[in-house]
Phi, psi and omega in degrees: 000134179283127182293153175251128181252112183049236184266006180270128174248145180235136177226145175279135184259162177263121181294352177256358180267115188298319182295315178300313182297317178300318180295321179296316183290320190282342184305307181296331176296327177282317182296321188255014189299336180251020183252107183292338181283342184283136176252116184290140174283170175275124185301320184295330179290318177295318180300317180295323181290331178283345187267110182295346178272349186246324188268135183295338179308320186286354175286341183225346186223175186234158180207151170231144184235132189230144173243139173255135181233144180212129181054038176078009182234144174288125185235359179192163177207161176199148169249140177237131191234140166250099186270108186300316184295324178294311184294326177290319183293323186254002176050051176219182184238089188240138169255125171280150161242150186208165178053035177285124174221142182203150166292170181281073186211111184299328180295327177292311180300316180300318181296319179293315180292327175296321177297318177296322178298312180297316179302317179292316180302319181297343180248014176074022182269151192243352177209153170257132182225130178170184356293126174222138194264189185297315178231159189307318182291351177298130184298125181268165165094163171258134177295125179237353179207137178098033183295340181283348183260147179288154172294148181256117181057236181262013174284124193283153167253141180229157173293147179301334183287348182300319180300318179297322179300318181290316182297318179291338177274005174095010178276154175233157182297139181239305183214141175252143177237124183259140173236151181198208184200159167234129179222178188286351176285345180272127180303139181295124185278078187304316184295315180294320178296319178298321178295320177296319178296323178295324178296324176298312183294314182297321182277354181073032182261157171229152176261136180248115174270140182282119184288322183199180184286339173292318176299318178303314180296321180295327181277348188304314180299317178294322179299316180300312181297316180294320179301312182298319183283321184296328186254002188296335180270356180286133180305135177071006176290146174215151184276192178211165179282163175300323178289325173302312182296317181299316179296319178296316180298315180296328180285327190253352191296334182280344179253001172294130184274112184288342181286328188240348173283126185220154175250144176261117185249146165230110194069231179258005186259139178283123181248345180189176184197159163240127178251125184228141177249151166294145181279105183259012180305314178300323180292319178297321177295319181293322182290332181054035175082001194259012183284151172275152185306321185276000180246346194298316186289335176297312182291318181298320178294319184292322187251018175293158182279112190289341184262008184220142168236163182240121180277111187269320183203148171227122183223142177224137178302143187307319183288355180243014187274357178261171175079021175079021183292320176303313179298323179297315178300315182291326178294323176296323177299314181297320178297317180292325176296317180295317186282336181266353175087008177294139177272339187203142170238121177275130179261119192255111166053075171268132177301129184301327181282356179278083189297323183296304183293314180298317181293317180294320179295320178296319179298327181274004173109006181295141174248133185256123186229359179219149176220129171250141185236134173264140183241159178222154175209133177289145172231146179290139176286353183261111182300339182276349184278000000 
């Protein structure tokens, strides 16, 4: 039974019930309606994720979705996930929480987290960790620094009071993710770039720029394999199914930036990559969440920010991570930014503990202006406790 906290009631919703789903989707549109930094998601994407018949996540993992109501109004929501790939990779019993939204009311937050606790207990899970999403590329964390800046793409913006809600509910800090930027106001780091170029030559590597979207599709299987291996030693990393990747690729292939996404080759084999997206934040704001599935990429392409790209991931296979290869990849990125005329590259959510990537980016002039934090809380495995 889901606990009731004071006058707040929480109920689990049915992902196939249109009224429930509409209420779940619309809450952040109401909470953030006067916040210019907030970037609205596409409603149809959230709707598909809630639907166990449509999203590939439900082929291997489980989820529960909850609404909090007070005085007849929806005042909070949360998703609770049992991610099979995460628990298998880390050999633990963890429930993720995601899509947490709440009014500035501790009783609402407590009621939602209690619902998540019960859901986890019923499945033998021992901790709540989040915000962490359905698949690894879902942006993690609560914004704790950089509230003056707009959210980038689907990386969320949160009210400053969210951190207090979690801390008062017994959560503690687990992992920080830093975001920042490189722009043309920063002097071009000739010496560091030259060192990166030397690492390419010494290691016998070549950079592969994607000629067109057909080339991108041909490279997708190698990219998937390299991605899984490159990040497997990163704390809290977890894989995904082939069908998860295929669905993600089909959703994102039109906004992958062909000018700055590059592969690191040794011979004919992919050893590393930089993945970059066109900045579609202006398009998402213009759409206000209202696009239809078959129209979204047309609008996003038309209204993307032409002077900016977003660096989503940089990965190198473990056996190739020495000898300045990270710096080499980043130096190629800077050269492509200079040559393609971009004024700015947004760096999206680098794990703070990733000293190599964070250090090399800082050396090349990156400025860090946002931080998202993942939190954790132990829960008893005994539902009666």
